[in-house]
N, C-alpha and C positions, 0 to 999 in steps of 0.2 A: 268934372272927373273926368279920367281916360274912358278909352270906347277901348280900347285891346290892351292887354295884360299877354307880355307874351313870355312865356315862359323857359329861357334857357337860350343862351347868348351866343351861342355857339359859332363856327362858322356857319352855316346855316339862317341861323339866329342872328346873325347883325347882319346878314347878306339881305336879307328882307326888312328888318327895319333900315339899314341906311336906303335901298330899296325905296320905301315907304316914302321917309325924310325929301330926299331927294329929287320923286315926283311930284311931292307936294300935294302926293295920297293923305297923307296925314301931317296935322302938325307935331312937332314933341312931347307940346303937353294931351297929346290925344292916347297916348304910349306909357305905361310902366311897363319894364321888367322886372325878373324876376329871374337871378343868377350868382349862385353858391362861391363862380372863380372872382376873386375883386381883382383881377388886371382885366377880362372878359367887362366885368360890372363897371369899371372905369373907361372901356372901351364903350358901352354906348351908351352913357352919363354922356362924353365930349361931344357926344351931340344934338344932347337935353334932353334926354328922356328922362323922365326917373326914374329909379333903382331902387332895391333892395334884394338881400340873401335870402331870403326865406319867403313861405307864402302867407309868414303874416305881417309879413312891411307892408304889402297895399292896405291902405285904409275898406278897415271891418266893414262900412258900408256901400262898397265898393260894387255895382253891380252891373260890373265888362259889357260892353254888346260881344265883342269876341275876343275867349281865351286860348291862344295859341298857345300849344305841347312843342318845340322845337329840340327835344331830348332825345336821346339813345332809346330802342326798344326797351329796352336792358334794365332799365330803370321807370319806365312807362307805368307801372301797377303804382309803385307806391311817390311818382311827381301828380301820377291823377287822384289820387287819395286825400292831396291835401286840397284839394279843393272840389272836395264835393259840397260843400254849402253852397257851389251857387250850381250846382243842379237840378234836372228837372223846373228849372226853368226858362226863359226868355232868352237869357247866356248861350251862343252859342260855344263849341267847345272844339276845335280845331287843329287834328296833330298828322307830323311830317312823319311818326316811327314807321318803321318800316317791319312790316308782318303783323301787326298787331291790331287786331277787325273790332268792327267799330262795337261792336258785342259786349268785347272787354272794358268801356269807355260807362255802356249802357249799363251793366253790372255793378261799375263802383260810381257816378252818378247819378243815378237812376235809368230808371225806361223813359219816360219821358223826357227823358237832354236831346237839345238839336246835337247833332254830331255831324261832321265835316273830316273825309281823310284826304291828305293830299300827297303827293310823294313826286317831291321835285327834285332832282338834281343839281350836283356843282356847281356850272355856269351861270345859276343865279345869281352866283359871286360877280358875276360880270354882265348883270342882267340880258343874259341869254338863254336863262333858263329854261327846260320843259315841266314845267309842273298840272300831272293830271289831279283832278277831284273826282273826292263821293261824298255826298249828300244824302244822307237820310231825309225824311219823310219827314219830318218834323222841323226839316230846316226851311224857312220861310221865303220868299224867293227873293225878297227883298234884299236878307242878311247874303244868300248866293251870289247877288249879285257884288254887294259889297264886296264880300269878302274874292270874288273875281277880280273883279279891281283894285284891292290891293297886290291880290297874285302876279298879274297882268306888269304888276313894275319890275317884277327882276325873269320875264322872257314872258314866251306864248303857256298857253291854259285850256287843258281841254278839260272833257266832262266825260265819264262814264259813268251808265245805268245802273250796274251791275256789277256788286264791290268785288265779284270773283277773280275781276275781271284783273284788281288791283295788284295781284303775283304776277303776273304777264307783264305789267303796267316797271313797275319793278324792272324787272327780268331787260327790257327793256331800254326805256328812257333812264331808270334810278340808276345802275350798274353801266350804262349802255358809256358812260365819257371814259370811262376804263377800261370798255375796247377801244375804244379808239386813241387814247393815250397807247394802247399798248400796237395798235396801228404805226405809230407814226416814231414811235420806239424801237418794233422792227425794218420797217421802211427807211429811217435813220443807216439801223448796225446794216442795210442790205447795200445802202447806198456807201456808206465805208468799205462793205468789200470788196465794191465796183472800183475803185478807187477815188472817192472823193476824199474831200479834208473831213474831220469830225463836224468843225462849223459849218462848213458848208453845207453837208449831208443832212444836220440837225432842221437850220435851215430853210432846206427843198421840201426836207418829210412836212413841215409842220404847214408853212405856204401853203404847199401845191392841197393840204388837205383840208385845209381853212376855205382858197376858195377855189376849191368843186364843191366843200359842204355849200357854200353862200352861192355859188353855181347854181347847185339845185333848188335854194331856196326862192329865186329871185324867177328861172326862167320858170316857162312855160311849159315846160316838156319834162317828163318824168323823167327819172336814174336812168329808165332802161335805152333811152330815146337819148338821151345826151351821155353813155357808155356809146351809145353805135357811132354819132357823132364822133368821136374823137379813136374811133376804129377804125386805119385802114386797111382794106382785106390786105394780108396777107405781111404789114406794117411790123414795128416794134409791138405797138399795141396790142394788139392782135398773137404774137409771136408769149409774153406775160399774162394773159386774158386765158391762152391756151394752159397755161399753169392754174389759175387763180381759177376758171371756173370750168373746166377739163375735169368730168365728171362731178358736174357740181359740188367739186369741194369745200370750198368756202362760203358756200351757201351751207352744206350739212354740220360745216364744223360753227360757224357761229347761229345753227339750228337748236344742237347741243348748248353749244353754253349756253344760249337763252331757256332752254329749257332746265340744264344746271339751276343757273338764277334760280327761275320760278320754283321753283323747286323747295330748295330753300326757303323761301320764302316763302310757300307752305307753313315749310315745318316749322316760322319764326311766328308762325298766328296759331299756331296749338295749344 
């Protein structure tokens, strides 16, 4: 019998499924995928997983170790209700729906249900994601370890003990890739304005961000020290940083952006 019931196999669900199977953390027989879209269901089936179009299709006597909801927040209540029969038992429920608090799942599934919230981000699709996890006290240590191992197939995993911090997590790493993509867009446009051909400008912007992030991740020095190392007094980098860092311009802008995202995450959770 399968161990993991994956509900929803869009971009995030498929990325997780592919990571589990390619890494060998799970075998195809360990997973059952529920996905109403025939195209997305076929994609999952091509990886070897059993699939179904609705909650009625997994075997009625199945008691999976883990149910993962990889669906949009707008439909999470309706989708969760379809699995009420598995609540208040040993099955752990994990949700990647942004802004949906633990209490929502406990209201629908039962107060004794073990629940985990996870905020992943889109680089999980290439195994470079950031997954942040909050688990209730009802989730056994063995299941926390199992979940962390599964999620690590898609990137780095961090744990928080206060669910209230999940809104900040959403604003930083959940939404963060979009900020970086926009930075690449903006740096590309600036490079073109400076006279570089479009393709060269795009390559320089993307590779510079990739290389700098990789260096920051692998270096023993923190980002502030790396910045200082590349900044010669009165040089070109110093001239540019005087614009970005003057009056804490970039820091203030990012702080405002993160707060706007955090506040919206709070609203979605009400």
